N, C-alpha and C positions, 0 to 999 in steps of 0.2 A: 458118494460124491467124490469127484476127482479134484484133487487139489492141483491148481496150476503149477507148472514147473517154474521154479525161480530162474529168471534169466538175468544174468549180470550184464547190465548195459554200462559199458565203459565209454566215456566220451574221450576218445584219444585224439590228440592233435594230429593233423596230417603231418607227415615227415618234413614237408617243405617249410611249413611254418616253424616247426621246432628248430630246423637247421638254420633258417634265417635269423631267428631270435638268438641262437647261440653265436652265430657269426657276428651280428651287430653288437652283442654284449662283449664279445672278445675284442672287437675293434675298439670300442670305447674304453675297455680296460687297458689296452695298450696305448692308444693315441688320444685319450680323453682330454688331456691338458692341451695338446696341440689344437684340438677342435675348439676348445674354449678360447685360446689365444687367437686363433684364426677368426673367430666370430667377433672378438673385441677389435681386432685390426680392421675387419670389414666395416664395423660400425664407425670407427674413427675416420676411415677413408670416406665413407658416405657423408659424414658430417662435414668433412673438409671440402669435398667437391660438390656439396649441395648447392652452393651459390652458382657455380659454373653450370650445373644442370638447370637451374632456374633461368639463367640468362639464355641458355640454349633453347629452352622451351619458349621463352619470350620471343626469340628471334624467329622461331618456327611460326609462332602466332602472328608476328608482324609480317612475315612473308605471305601468310595467308591473306592478311588484309591488303597487301599490295596486289594480290591477284583479284581483288574485288572489282566488280564492274565499275566503269567510270561514272555511270549515272548514279550508282549508289554512293560513291565517294563524293560526287558533286552535291547530292542531296544532303549528306551529312555535313558538308562544309556550309551549305546554306542554312541549315538549322543552327549551327554554331554561330554564324554571323547574325542571324535573327535574335538569338539569345543575347548576344553582345550589344546589339542595338537597343533591345528592350531595357537591359540594365543601364545603358548610358542614358536613355530617356528618363528613367526613374531618378538617376543621380542628378541629371540636369534640373528636374522638377524640384527636388529637395534643395539643391543649391540656389535656385531662383527664389524659393520661399524664404530661405535663410537670408539672402541678400535683401529681400524686401523688408523683412523684419529689422535688419540692421539699418536700412535707410530710414525706417520709421523712428527708430530709437535715436538716430543721429539728428533727425529733423526735430524731434521733441527736445533734445538737448539744445539745439540751435535756438529754438523758440524760447526756451527758458533763459538762455544767455541774453537774448535780445530783450526780453522782459526785464531781466535784472539790470541791464544797461539803461533802459528807459527809466526805470525806477530810480536809478542812480542819478540820471540827468535831471529828474524832477526834484531831487533832494530828499528822497525817502530812504536813502541808504542803498548801498551797493547790492547786498543780498538780504533776503528776508531771513530773520532769525527765528521766525515762527514756523514750526513744522506744518506742512499741509495736512489737512484732515483726511482727505481721500487717499486711498491706496491706488495709485495709478499703476499702469502697466510698467512704466519706466522704473518706478520704485521696486517693483517685484523683480524685474530683470536685473537691476543693479544689485539687489540683495542676493540674487543667486550667484553672482560672480565674486562677491566679496567673501574673503575667508572669515570664518567665525572667530571672534576674539577668544584667545585662550588666556588662562591665568598665568602670570609670570612666576616661574619657579624661583624660590629663594634658596641659594646654595650656602649662604652664610648669614649669620645674624647681623643685625643692623649696627651693633656696637663693635664689630670687628674692624680693625684698621691695621693693615700690614705694615704701615710705617711706624707703628708704636712698638714693634718687637713682640715678644711674648710667644713667638712660634705659631705655627698653624694648627697644631694639634690640640689646642685648648690649653689653658694654664700658662704659667710663665716659666716653665722649665726650659733650659737652653739645650735640651737633648737633641743631638743629631746622630743618625746612625753612622757607623764607620764606613769607610770606603770599601767597595767591593774589590775582589781580586786578591791575588797573592802578593808575593814580594815584588819589588819594583825592578828586579833585575831582568834584563832582556836576554834573548838568546834561547837556545833550546837544545 
């Protein structure tokens, strides 16, 4: 049996790749810091001029819209106008309902005042001191607008009287802190 001959297969890089790698490596060894500083400066300039680039692109986009067909622009304006009219109608409907509710509440108040006056004329008293049993819509609406009662905070005890002396810090000591500041001489 014959043994196959050993063949040394060597994967050698082509000379152009090795020369390019050596050239790039030498360039970065000599000028690496300049490249890094240059990249930082480019990044800072880009961030500084980004707003101007955005406005430039917006102007280009607006110029494109100006070149749009007149019929298309007219259709867009009509859609905008229709939306505005629809929103105005909705607002008018809500305002009319609110005004009607307000008129109803005012009419109920007016009728209540007339009833009170008639009761007063008959000698039954000016206003009824008895609460009405029914929860009318007027009472509900009035309750919505009234602020809820809050408990009054007490900042000092009931037996405190500033005219009696004794100081505000409790007790009867006459302690007062000294004046702030240094000597009374002026100038500097």
